[in-house]
C-alpha positions as CSV (number, residue, x, y, z in Angstrom):
1,M,58.3,-4.0,7.9
2,P,58.0,-7.1,5.7
3,A,60.8,-7.7,3.3
4,G,58.4,-8.0,0.3
5,L,56.9,-4.6,1.1
6,R,60.4,-3.0,1.2
7,T,61.3,-4.5,-2.1
8,A,58.0,-3.3,-3.7
9,A,58.6,0.2,-2.3
10,G,62.1,0.3,-3.7
11,Y,60.9,-0.8,-7.2
12,T,58.1,1.7,-7.0
13,W,60.1,4.9,-6.3
14,R,62.7,3.9,-8.9
15,L,60.1,3.3,-11.5
16,L,58.5,6.6,-10.6
17,L,61.8,8.4,-11.1
18,L,62.3,6.7,-14.5
19,G,58.8,7.7,-15.5
20,V,59.4,11.3,-14.5
21,A,62.7,11.3,-16.5
22,A,61.0,9.8,-19.5
23,Y,58.2,12.4,-19.3
24,L,60.7,15.3,-19.1
25,A,62.6,13.9,-22.0
26,V,59.5,13.7,-24.2
27,A,58.5,17.2,-23.1
28,V,61.9,18.6,-24.1
29,L,61.8,16.7,-27.4
30,G,58.3,18.1,-28.1
31,R,59.7,21.6,-27.6
32,L,62.5,20.9,-30.0
33,Q,60.3,19.2,-32.6
34,M,61.8,20.6,-35.8
35,P,65.5,19.8,-35.0
36,V,64.6,16.4,-33.6
37,I,62.7,15.5,-36.8
38,A,65.5,16.9,-38.9
39,V,68.1,14.7,-37.2
40,F,65.8,11.7,-37.5
41,L,65.3,12.3,-41.2
42,A,69.1,12.8,-41.6
43,L,69.7,9.4,-40.1
44,V,67.1,7.9,-42.5
45,I,68.9,9.5,-45.5
46,T,72.2,8.3,-44.1
47,S,71.0,4.7,-43.7
48,V,69.7,4.6,-47.2
49,L,72.6,6.3,-49.0
50,R,75.5,4.9,-46.9
51,P,75.9,1.7,-49.0
52,F,75.9,3.7,-52.2
53,V,78.4,6.2,-50.8
54,D,80.7,3.4,-49.6
55,L,80.6,1.8,-53.1
56,L,81.4,5.1,-54.8
57,A,84.2,5.9,-52.3
58,R,86.2,2.9,-53.6
59,A,86.9,4.8,-56.8
60,L,86.3,8.4,-55.8
61,P,87.2,10.7,-52.9
62,R,84.7,10.5,-50.0
63,S,83.4,14.0,-50.4
64,V,82.8,13.5,-54.2
65,A,81.0,10.3,-53.5
66,V,78.7,12.0,-50.9
67,L,77.9,14.8,-53.3
68,L,77.2,12.5,-56.2
69,A,74.9,10.3,-54.0
70,L,72.9,13.2,-52.7
71,V,72.5,14.7,-56.2
72,C,71.2,11.4,-57.6
73,A,68.7,11.1,-54.7
74,I,67.4,14.6,-55.2
75,V,67.0,14.0,-59.0
76,V,65.1,10.8,-58.4
77,V,62.7,12.4,-55.8
78,A,62.2,15.5,-57.9
79,G,61.5,13.4,-61.0
80,V,58.9,11.3,-59.3
81,L,57.1,14.4,-57.9
82,A,57.2,16.0,-61.4
83,L,55.8,12.9,-63.0
84,V,53.0,12.7,-60.5
85,G,52.1,16.4,-61.0
86,T,52.1,15.9,-64.8
87,T,49.9,12.9,-64.6
88,V,47.4,14.6,-62.3
89,A,47.3,17.7,-64.6
90,G,46.8,15.5,-67.7
91,E,44.0,13.4,-66.2
92,W,42.2,16.2,-64.3
93,G,39.7,17.0,-67.0
94,R,38.8,13.4,-67.7
95,L,38.8,12.7,-64.0
96,G,36.2,15.5,-63.3
97,T,33.8,14.0,-65.9
98,E,34.2,10.5,-64.4
99,L,33.7,11.8,-60.9
100,R,30.5,13.6,-61.8
101,G,29.2,10.4,-63.5
102,G,30.4,8.4,-60.5
103,L,28.5,10.6,-58.0
104,G,25.4,10.0,-60.1
105,R,25.9,6.3,-59.9
106,I,26.4,6.5,-56.1
107,D,23.3,8.5,-55.8
108,H,21.3,5.9,-57.8
109,L,22.9,3.1,-55.7
110,L,21.8,4.8,-52.4
111,T,18.2,5.1,-53.5
112,G,17.9,1.4,-54.0
113,A,18.1,-1.6,-51.6
114,P,19.2,-1.9,-48.9
115,F,19.7,1.9,-48.2
116,H,16.5,3.3,-49.6
117,L,17.6,6.9,-49.3
118,R,15.8,9.7,-51.0
119,A,16.9,10.8,-54.5
120,G,19.5,13.6,-54.7
121,T,21.2,12.7,-51.4
122,V,24.7,13.1,-52.9
123,T,23.7,16.2,-54.8
124,D,22.4,17.8,-51.6
125,L,25.7,17.0,-49.8
126,R,27.6,18.7,-52.6
127,A,25.4,21.8,-52.3
128,K,25.8,21.9,-48.6
129,L,29.5,21.5,-48.9
130,G,29.6,24.5,-51.3
131,E,27.5,26.6,-48.9
132,F,29.9,25.7,-46.0
133,L,32.9,26.7,-48.0
134,T,31.3,30.0,-48.9
135,A,30.2,30.8,-45.3
136,H,33.6,29.9,-43.8
137,R,35.9,31.4,-46.5
138,S,37.8,33.6,-44.1
139,A,38.4,30.8,-41.6
140,L,39.6,28.5,-44.4
141,L,41.9,31.3,-45.7
142,S,43.5,31.7,-42.3
143,T,44.0,28.0,-42.1
144,A,45.6,27.9,-45.5
145,L,48.0,30.7,-44.5
146,S,48.9,28.8,-41.3
147,G,49.4,25.8,-43.5
148,A,51.7,27.8,-45.7
149,S,53.9,28.7,-42.7
150,R,53.9,25.0,-41.8
151,V,55.2,24.3,-45.3
152,V,58.0,26.8,-44.8
153,E,58.9,25.1,-41.5
154,M,58.9,21.7,-43.2
155,L,61.2,23.0,-45.9
156,T,63.6,24.4,-43.3
157,G,63.6,21.1,-41.4
158,L,64.3,19.3,-44.7
159,A,67.2,21.6,-45.5
160,L,68.6,21.0,-42.0
161,A,68.2,17.2,-42.5
162,V,70.2,17.3,-45.8
163,F,72.9,19.4,-44.2
164,C,73.3,17.0,-41.3
165,S,73.2,13.9,-43.6
166,V,76.2,15.3,-45.5
167,F,78.3,15.2,-42.4
168,F,76.9,11.9,-41.3
169,L,77.8,10.3,-44.6
170,H,81.2,11.9,-44.9
171,S,82.5,11.5,-41.3
172,G,79.9,9.8,-39.2
173,D,82.5,7.2,-37.9
174,R,84.8,10.0,-36.7
175,M,81.9,11.8,-35.0
176,W,81.0,8.6,-33.2
177,C,84.6,8.0,-32.1
178,W,84.8,11.6,-30.8
179,A,81.5,11.2,-28.8
180,Q,82.9,7.9,-27.3
181,H,86.1,9.6,-26.2
182,Q,84.0,12.1,-24.1
183,L,82.8,9.2,-21.9
184,P,84.7,7.5,-19.1
185,A,87.1,4.9,-20.3
186,R,85.4,2.1,-18.3
187,S,82.0,2.7,-20.0
188,R,83.3,3.0,-23.6
189,P,83.0,-0.7,-24.5
190,A,79.4,-0.9,-23.4
191,W,78.5,2.3,-25.3
192,S,80.3,1.1,-28.4
193,R,78.3,-2.2,-28.4
194,A,75.0,-0.3,-27.8
195,G,75.7,2.2,-30.5
196,H,76.6,-0.5,-33.1
197,A,73.5,-2.5,-32.2
198,A,71.3,0.6,-32.4
199,W,72.7,1.7,-35.8
200,R,72.5,-1.8,-37.2
201,T,68.8,-2.1,-36.2
202,F,67.9,1.4,-37.4
203,A,69.5,1.0,-40.8
204,G,68.0,-2.5,-41.2
205,Y,64.6,-1.3,-40.3
206,T,64.8,1.8,-42.6
207,R,66.0,-0.2,-45.7
208,G,63.5,-3.0,-45.0
209,V,60.5,-0.7,-44.6
210,L,61.4,1.1,-47.9
211,I,61.6,-2.3,-49.7
212,V,58.3,-3.4,-48.2
213,A,56.7,0.0,-49.2
214,A,58.0,-0.2,-52.7
215,T,56.8,-3.8,-53.2
216,N,53.3,-2.8,-51.9
217,A,53.2,0.2,-54.2
218,V,54.2,-2.0,-57.3
219,L,51.5,-4.6,-56.4
220,V,48.9,-1.9,-55.9
221,G,49.9,-0.2,-59.1
222,V,49.6,-3.3,-61.2
223,A,46.2,-4.2,-59.7
224,L,44.8,-0.6,-60.2
225,A,46.1,-0.6,-63.8
226,V,44.4,-3.9,-64.5
227,L,41.1,-2.6,-63.0
228,R,41.5,0.7,-65.0
229,V,41.2,2.9,-62.0
230,P,42.2,6.6,-62.8
231,L,45.1,8.4,-61.2
232,V,47.2,5.2,-60.9
233,L,50.6,6.9,-60.4
234,P,49.4,9.3,-57.6
235,L,47.8,6.4,-55.8
236,I,51.0,4.4,-56.1
237,V,53.0,7.3,-54.5
238,L,50.3,7.5,-51.8
239,E,50.6,3.8,-51.1
240,F,54.4,4.0,-50.9
241,V,54.3,6.9,-48.4
242,A,51.4,5.4,-46.3
243,A,53.2,2.0,-46.2
244,L,56.0,3.6,-44.1
245,V,53.6,3.4,-41.2
246,P,53.3,-0.4,-40.5
247,L,50.0,-2.2,-40.3
248,I,47.7,0.8,-40.7
249,G,49.2,2.9,-43.4
250,S,48.6,0.6,-46.4
251,P,44.9,0.0,-45.6
252,I,44.2,3.8,-45.4
253,A,45.8,4.4,-48.8
254,L,43.9,1.5,-50.4
255,A,40.7,2.9,-48.8
256,V,41.3,6.2,-50.7
257,A,41.9,4.1,-53.9
258,A,38.6,2.4,-53.3
259,L,36.8,5.7,-53.0
260,V,38.3,6.8,-56.3
261,A,37.4,3.5,-57.9
262,L,33.8,3.8,-56.6
263,A,33.4,7.3,-58.0
264,A,35.1,6.5,-61.4
265,R,34.4,2.8,-62.1
266,G,31.5,1.8,-59.9
267,P,30.8,-0.4,-56.9
268,V,32.1,-3.7,-58.4
269,V,35.6,-2.3,-59.0
270,A,35.5,-0.6,-55.6
271,L,34.7,-4.0,-53.9
272,L,37.7,-5.5,-55.8
273,V,39.9,-2.8,-54.5
274,L,38.6,-3.5,-51.0
275,G,39.5,-7.1,-51.5
276,L,43.0,-6.0,-52.5
277,I,43.4,-4.5,-49.0
278,V,43.0,-8.0,-47.5
279,V,45.4,-9.5,-50.1
280,I,48.1,-6.8,-49.6
281,G,47.8,-7.1,-45.8
282,Q,48.4,-10.8,-45.9
283,V,51.3,-10.5,-48.2
284,E,52.9,-7.7,-46.1
285,G,52.3,-9.4,-42.8
286,H,53.2,-13.0,-43.6
287,L,55.7,-12.7,-46.4
288,L,57.4,-9.3,-46.7
289,H,57.9,-8.3,-43.1
290,P,59.3,-11.7,-42.0
291,L,61.5,-12.1,-45.1
292,V,62.8,-8.5,-45.4
293,M,63.0,-7.2,-41.8
294,G,63.1,-10.4,-39.7
295,W,66.9,-10.3,-39.4
296,S,67.1,-6.7,-38.2
297,V,63.8,-6.1,-36.2
298,R,62.6,-8.9,-33.9
299,I,59.4,-7.4,-32.4
300,H,56.1,-9.1,-32.1
301,P,53.2,-7.7,-34.3
302,V,51.3,-6.8,-31.1
303,A,54.2,-4.7,-29.9
304,I,54.4,-3.0,-33.3
305,A,50.6,-2.2,-33.3
306,L,50.8,-0.8,-29.7
307,S,53.8,1.3,-30.6
308,V,52.1,2.8,-33.7
309,I,48.9,3.6,-31.8
310,G,50.9,5.0,-28.8
311,G,53.1,7.2,-31.1
312,A,50.0,8.5,-32.9
313,V,48.3,9.4,-29.6
314,L,51.5,11.2,-28.4
315,A,52.6,13.0,-31.5
316,G,50.1,12.4,-34.3
317,V,51.3,11.1,-37.7
318,L,54.9,11.8,-37.0
319,G,54.7,9.8,-33.8
320,A,53.2,6.9,-35.7
321,V,56.1,7.0,-38.2
322,V,58.8,7.3,-35.6
323,A,57.4,4.9,-32.9
324,V,58.4,1.5,-34.4
325,P,62.1,2.4,-35.2
326,V,62.5,4.0,-31.8
327,V,61.1,0.9,-30.0
328,S,63.1,-1.4,-32.2
329,V,66.4,0.5,-31.5
330,A,65.6,0.5,-27.7
331,W,64.9,-3.2,-27.7
332,A,68.1,-4.0,-29.7
333,V,70.2,-1.9,-27.2
334,I,68.6,-3.7,-24.2
335,C,69.2,-7.1,-25.7
336,E,72.8,-6.2,-26.6
337,L,73.6,-5.0,-23.1
338,R,71.8,-7.9,-21.5
339,D,73.3,-10.7,-23.5
340,H,76.8,-9.3,-23.5
341,G,77.6,-8.0,-20.0
342,P,80.6,-6.1,-19.0
343,P,83.9,-7.8,-19.9
344,P,85.5,-9.9,-17.1
345,R,88.4,-8.3,-15.3
346,R,91.7,-9.7,-16.2
347,P,94.0,-10.8,-13.4
348,G,97.0,-8.7,-12.6
349,P,100.5,-9.8,-13.7
350,R,102.0,-12.5,-11.6
351,T,105.3,-11.8,-9.9
352,R,108.1,-14.0,-11.0
353,P,110.8,-15.1,-8.6
354,P,114.2,-13.4,-9.1
355,A,116.6,-15.1,-11.5
356,A,119.4,-17.1,-9.9
357,P,123.0,-16.2,-10.5
358,H,124.9,-18.0,-13.3
359,G,126.0,-21.5,-12.3
360,Q,123.6,-21.9,-9.4
361,P,120.3,-23.8,-9.5
362,P,117.2,-21.6,-9.5
363,H,115.7,-20.6,-6.2
364,Q,113.1,-23.0,-4.9
365,P,110.7,-21.9,-2.3
366,A,111.3,-23.4,1.1
367,E,109.2,-26.4,2.0
368,R,106.8,-25.6,4.8
369,R,106.9,-28.0,7.7
370,P,104.1,-28.3,10.2
371,P,105.0,-26.9,13.6
372,H,106.4,-29.3,16.2
373,R,103.7,-30.4,18.6
374,P,104.6,-32.4,21.7
375,A,103.2,-35.9,22.0
376,P,100.0,-36.2,24.0
377,G,100.4,-37.0,27.6
378,R,104.0,-35.7,27.9
379,G,105.0,-32.4,29.1
380,P,108.1,-30.5,28.2
381,R,111.3,-31.9,29.7
C-alpha cells in the first residue's frame, strides 16, 4: 500500500472520530440547553462586573463588593426597561395616529410610479390580517400560552445565571485552582495557560462587543432624534440588543427603524434611515471593531460571518449570539498551546565527586591512557 494512502487513511479515521465526538458534544449541550445558556450568561455577567468588583474589593470585603455590584447592575437594567415602557406608553396614542396616516401615505405611494398598484392595497392587507387573526384565534392563544411557559423558562435560566455569577465573582479563582488540581500534575501548566488565554479572550470580547453596541445605539439615537422618528428610546434599546450579534444584528434593527420612519415620517426619512445603515456598518466594521476588539479577538471578518451563520443554522438566534465568542475562545486556546509548547525538561542534578579529607588535594579523575598496541610488524617477545 502506498505511504500517501496510509497517511490519508490515518488522518481520515482520526478526523471522523473527532467529528463524531463534536456531534455528540453538541447533541448533549442541546439537551442541556437551559443550564448551558445560564452558565454562558453567568460568564458574561462575571466578565462585565469583575473589574468593578475588584475595584470595590480594595475598600470593602469581597462578599459586600459582589452584592453591591449586582444590585447596581439590576437597578440599571430595571431602570432602562421601565424608561422604555413609560416612553412607549406615553407615545402610543400619538404613534397610532401617525401610523394610520403613514399607511395612507404608503398606499398613495404604491398607486403611483413605478409600482402602479391598485388603490387600497394596504387597507386590504390590514383587513385580511384582521380576518386571519379572527379565524386563527385559538391557535394564536395556544402559541401565546406556550410563549408564556417559554418566558418562565427564561426567567428560571436568568435566576440560575445570577446565582452562578455570584460564586464566579466571589471565588472564581479558587474554583479554577480546584479544577486544576483534579488534573494530572504534568498537564496542569498547559491547562493553566489555555484557561487564562480563554478567559482573557472571552472577557475582552464581551466588554468590547458591549462598547461597540453602546456606541452604535448612541449614534442611531442621535440620528433618529434629528430626523424626528418616533419611539427613539425603544429603537435605541433594540439597536443595542441587536448589535450583540456581529455584522447582521445592527442592519436588522435599523431596518425596523426604517419601517417606523416610513410609516410615521414618509419615504424620504425612511431612505435617510436606510443610508444610516450603510454609515453605521462602515463605522462598526472599519473603526469600532478594530479599535475596541482588535487586541482581544483576532479573527478575520469572513470567519466571523461564517461563525454567525453556522450558529444561526444550528441553534437559531442563541447560536448566532454564542458562535463568535466560542470560535474566538477556541482559536485563542489553539494559538496559546501551539505557540507555547510543553516546557523543556530540566536535566537531573549532577553528581559531585566526594570531598577530599582535610589537608589533601581534591580528588582528580585518573587520566585515561590509550591501550598499548604493539608496533606493526613485530610480534610479542
